[in-house]
N, C-alpha and C positions, 0 to 999 in steps of 0.2 A: 193711654188709650182707655176705651171703655168696652162695651160689647161690640163696638164697630171695628171691623177689620175685613180684609179681603178673605172670603171663605167660599166653600162650595161643597156639594155632596155628590157621591157616586153610588149608584145602587144597581147591583146585579139582581135580576128577577128570576125566580124559579119558573120553570116552563114545563108544560105537559101538553101533549097532543091527544085530544079525546079519542078514545077507542083504539089508540096505538101506543100501548105501554112500552114498546121496544123502539119507538121512533128515535132517530138520532137527534139529540138536543142541539147540536151545532147547526145541523141543517134547518131545524125548526126555528132556531134563533135568527139565522140568516134570512129566512123567509119573513120573519117579523120585521126586521130592520129594512130589508129591501122593499117590502110592501109599502111601508110608510114613506120611504124615499121616493118610490115611483109615483106615489099619489101627491106628494107635497113639493118635490123639487121640480120646478117648472122648466129649467134649462139645464145647462151643464152641471154635473154632479161633482162638486169639489172633493178631492181626496184629502185624507188627514196627513199632515206634514209631520213625519217622525224625526226630522233631522236634528232638532234641538233636544230630543229626549235622552235621558241618562238614568235609566232605572236601576243601574247597579252601583251608583255612587252612594256611598255610605256617609252619614253625618258624622261618624266617628273618625273620618279623615282618610278613607281609602276607597278604592273601587274593587268590587268583587269581580273575579275573573269570569268571563263568559263561559269558560270551559267547565267551571264547577257550579254555575248557576242552574237552578231548575228552569226548564223551558217556560214555565208560567211567569217567571220574573222578566222575561225578555219582551217587555211591552213596547219596545222601540222597533220591533220588527213588523213589517207589513206582511201578515200571513194570508192575505187575500180574503179575510172575512168581511162581511158587510160592515160598512162604516160610513156614517153620514153626519154632516154638520148642519145644525138647525138654525133657522132665522132668529130663534130666541137666544142664540149664542151657545147652546148646549151641544153635546156630542152624543149620538146614538149609535151604538156599535155592538158587535159580538165579542164578548170577552170569553173565549174558549167555549164553554157549554151554555152560556147564558147571554141574553140580551141585556145590555147595560145602558143606563142613562146617566151621563155626567152633566150636572147642572152648570149653567154659566156662573161666572164669578159675581158674587154679590158682596155687600158690605154690612148687612144687618141680619140678625137672627130671623126677623120676620120675613125678609126677602129670601133667606135660605129656605124657609118653610114654603114660601110661595112657589119658587121655581122647582122645588122638590115635588110638590103636589102637581105642578104642571107636567112633570115627568110621568106621573101616574096616568094622566090623561093621554099623553103621547103614547105610552105603552099600551093603553087600552085601545086606542084608535089603531095602532100598528097591528096588534094581535087580531083585531076584528077584520082588518083588511087582509091579513095573511090567511085567515080562515076562509075567506071568500074566493081565494084563488082557484082556478079550475083544477079539479081533482084533489083539492085540499080538504083537510079536516079541521074542525074548530081547535084553536090553540088557546090555552088558558095560562095566564101569567099570575104569579103570586109574589107579593111584596113581603118576602120572608127571608130566612137565612139558612135553612137546613131542610134536607129531604127526609130527615130522621132515619137515614140508612148509612150514616157516617160521613156524608158530604156536607160542606158548608160553603156558602157564597156570601160575598161581602156587601156591607153598606158602609162606605168609607166617607170620612169627613176630611176636609183640607183647610188649613188655616195658614195664612201668610204671617210669618214672624220676622222680627229683626235678626239679621245674620249675627249681630254682635252678642246675642244671648247665648251663653255657654250651654252646649247641649247637655252637659251633666246636670245643670240646674233643671232643665226640662224633664229629664228622666226622674230626678229625685222628687220634684214637687208634683209632677203630673201622675205618676204611677198610683199613689194612694187615691187620688181623685177618680181615676179610671176604675180602680178596684171597687170603689163604693158607688159609682154612678148608676149601675143597673137599677137601684131602688127608685130612681127618678125616670130613667128613660129606657128600661128594658122593654122588649116587645112581648115577653111571655112565651113559654114553650111547654108543651106536654112531652114528658120524657126526660130522663136524666142520662148523661153520658153522650158521647159523640153519636152513637147509633140510636139513642133514644130508648134503649131497652129498659133502663131503670124506670120504675114506676113513680110517677109524681108530676108535679108542676114546678117550674122554676121561672125566675124573673127574666132571664136573658136567653135569647136564642143562640148567642155566640160564645158565651162564657166557657163552655166545655171544650171549645176548640183552641184555646190558648194554652201554650206549652212552655214559653220562655218569657223572661222579663223584657229583654231588649234584643232586636234583631232586624235584619233587612227583609226577610221573607214575608210573604202575605198569604201563601197557600199551604206552606209546610212550616212546622215549628213556629206557628204564629206567635208573634211577640205582643206584649201589652203596649210597648212603645216601639213603633216602627221607625227605622233609621234611614229610610229612603231620602236622599238629598237631591231632589229634582224640583227646583223652585218654580220653573216656568215664569221666571221674572229675573231681574238683575241679581245674579248670585252674590255680588259684593254687598248688596243691601238686604237681601231677603233669604230666608229659608222657608220651605213649605212643609209644615208639619202634616204628615200623612197619617191619619188616625184610622186604624182598621178594627178597633175593638167595639164599635157601636153596632146596635141592632137597626134593622130596617123598620122604621116607625111609620104607622099610619095616622095615629093621633097627632094633630097639629101641635098641641101643647107639649107632647113628649119631644117632638123634634125641636121646637122652639127653645125648650129648656136645655136640651142636649147641646145645641150649638151656642146658646146664650151663656150658659154657665161655664162651658169650656172656654169660650172667648174671654170671659172675665178672669178665669184662673191664668190663662196665658198672659193677659195684661199684667197681672201681679208678678208673674215670673219675669217678664221682660223688664219691669220697673224695679226689680230686686226688692219687692215688698214682702215676699214669702220668707219671713224670719222664723216661723214655727216649723220644726221638723216633724212631719207626719209619716215618716217612712214606715211601711208595713213589713213585718216579717213574713216571708213566704207569700208574696203577692199573688202568684198564680193559683196556689191552693186557696188563698183567701177569696179571690175572685169567684171561684167555683162554689165555695161554701156559701158565700153571700147570695149567689144566684139560686142555690138550692133551697134556701130558707125563706119560705113565704111568711113566716112569723116575724121576720126582720129583726130577730133577736140575736143572731150569730155575732160573736165579737171576734175581731181580728186583733192581734197583738202588735203594738207599735214597738219600735226599737228603743223607745224611751221607757218602756215598761207598762204603759197604759194599755187597757183593753177597751176597744170602742166598737159599737155596732156601725153598720154602714151609714145609718142615719146620723149618728153622732159624728162620724168622720166628715160627712157632708156638711154638718152644722159648723164644724171647725172651719171649713173653706168658706161657708157663707159668712161667718163672723169676720173673717179676714177680708172678704170682698166688700162687706159693708164699710169697714174701716178704710179700706183702700179708696172706695168711691167718695166717701166723705172727705178724706184727706186730700185727694187729687182734684175733685170737682165740686164738692160741696153742693150748693143749690143749683149749680150750673150743669149737673149731670143730665145727659140726654134722656128722653122719655123711655126709650127701650131699655136702657141700662136700669133705670128706676123700676120698670115693670118686671124685668127679669129677676131682680133682687126680691121684689115683693112676691112674685109667684114662687120663686125658689123657697123662700121662707114659709109661705103658706103650705106648699106641698110637703115640706119636711115636717112641719108641725102636725099636719093631718095624718101623715104616715105613722107618726109616733102614737097618735091617739086612736085612729080608725082608718086603716089603709083602704078599706072598701069604699070610703067616702070619696075616693078619687077615681071612681069608675067612669066619670064623665071626662076625665082629663088625661089619664095615663094608660098606655096600651096594655101593660101587663095586668093592671087592675081590671080594666074593662073586659079583657079576655078571661081572667080568672072568675069574675062574677058570672059571665055567660056560661062557662064550663060548670060552675057549681050549680047553676040552675038546672042544667041537663043532668048532672049527677044526682041531685036530689029528686028530680022528677022521675028518672028512669032507674035509679038505684045503681049507678055505674061506679065501678072501681077505676082507679087511675090507669089500670092496665087494659081497659076496654078500648078497642080500636076506634070506636065511635068518637072518643074524645080527641084522638089524633086527627080524625077527619074534620072535626069542628075547628080545631086549631088551624088546620090548613085552610078551611073555608073562611076563617076570619081574614086571611091574607089575600083572598081572591079579589083582584082589582075590578071585577065586573060589578057595577052597582046593583044589578038585579040578583046577584048570587052571593057576593061577599058579605060576611056577617058584620064586619066593621061598617060597611056602607049601610047596611040595614039599621044598625044602631044610630048612625048619623040621621038617616031618614026618619027614625022614630024620635028624634030629639034627645037621644041618650048620650051624645058625645058633644062636648063643647068645642066650638070652632073659633078660629082667629081670622079666617079668610072668607070671602064670598066666592060663589061659583063663577061669577063673571070675571073676577080678578084672576082666578086660576086659569080659566079658559083663555084669557088674553095673554097670559104668560106662556102658553103653549107656543105662541108665535112671536111675541114681542120680547126683546132683550131687556135686561136691567139698564137703566139710563146712567148709572154713576160709575161704571167700570168699562174696561176695554171690550167687554162682551157686546156693548152697544155698537162699536165700530164693526166688529166681526159679524154680528147679526144683520146690521143694516146693509153691509156690503153683500152678504149672501142673498138678502131680499131684493136689493136694487140692481146688482151687477152680476147675477148668478152665472151668466154665460161667460164671464171673463175672470171668475175666481177659480184658479186652477187647484189651489190647495189652501189649507188654513190649519192653525193649531192654536193653543192657548196664547202663544207669544208671537204670532205672525199671521199675515194674510198675504197670499201669493197670487199675483195677477198674471194672466196671459193676455197681453194687450196687442191690438192690431198693429202691424208694421214693426214690431220689436222682435228681434231674433231670440232673445232669452226671456225667461220668466222674471217678473219683478216682485221682489219681496218687500213688504212693508212691515218692519218690526213693531211689535206691540209689547215691548219688554216691561213697560211700566203699567201695572194692572189698573191704576187710577187715571191713566190717560186714555184717550179714545172714547171718553164718555160723551153724553149728549152735550154737555157744557163745552167740551173741547172741540168736537167735530160735527155736532148736529147741523149747524148752519151750513158748513162746508158740504156735507152730504146732501143736504136739501138742494143746494144750488148746482151741484155737479151732476149733470144729466148722464154722463158716461163714466165708465171706469177710468178711461184715459184722462178725462178732465180732472177727476179726483186725484189720480196719481201725479199728474203735472202740478196740481196745487200743493200736494203734500211734499213734493221734492223740489219745489221752486227755490 
């Protein structure tokens, strides 16, 4: 494989009700999701199908008992929170105290960026509609990962992998990569420690919230490698690697490199190409130390005795990835794989020479440059509350208020996508995965779709006593190539179902 694989993003957004600091975030999040659903769902509102979910299944070969699981882990329970499935194949719902957008399944890093950015527009539209409700107050959403009061919320990545890949190999080879990855895709944060009381700036919003190397939890004792074994696909063929260690990125190149480089490393692990042992001693402490060091000079100790900076560790992976692509693909490597390798090399080279030269490409650098400008202009120390306010304003998704968006408008951030493409992706699904079938069914037969999930669409058809489930267990079937012509010619859900089951 190359950078191409089935992947997707999930982002929980920070939420605030203007003028109401004590507002219930779950109520406000429900207002956001319901407002968008009311405005965009023209007919029956399909429920999320929880039947095939198994959040307590552990990749190490056991199921955690529901009695000992933290309630936040029971994501297979319908708690009555707002939940809607979008025509672009995504899921918009309330995850406890936050509105969350889970992107549709895609197969390339650039598409991962596209449908992630579409999620920002969905959330912007939703929050504006919620704020216009009678008696309502303006609701502001932030694409960040912490309230700087001790709470963190996730930006998760999902990658489909071969089930035959030993999980021990994943842990061994992926942990050092994740420990060093913040130098490339950290979102930047004012404050050190979970509550942000320590003075300073760090590369990652999430690093201080990780406490163990491997585990099933996502909100307590957060692990560098999450072991949830919930493939949403044929479990005999696939596992879904649930990555919880990433930051919520706004810069398109940060997201592109985050998912592109990770996909390449996973390909090397699957193909048993990772012959070099890069195991880090004390990876949790190493992750935090790397995040806290904006000079990028901190060195972690490897079990083979070497001491490397995060950049040097990333260069080890880059060198292996270049050899891997040359060995497996040669001149036939696809364009995005070639581009990810070139950008990865360029970014690491410039991080070594002059990190601030990447202010147009990487979130943490763009944010740090902005903060330093304020610090120099106003003589601010890192403990000044104004800097935390600027950090938060960077993540504000409103184009007229968010500092990231102002940088984009000023031409100070490099982009990979056009506004038109992102706007289209708010409504249109990817064409090369099962998200196409899910999204088109919701768009065309909304009144007859009773429920849906990642691996099924359930119809309520006239004249049938029971609901009819259409499994979508293969993520690469249900694409436009497979069902586009069938969907085009099927005027009703019943006609579609009859054709599918004939």
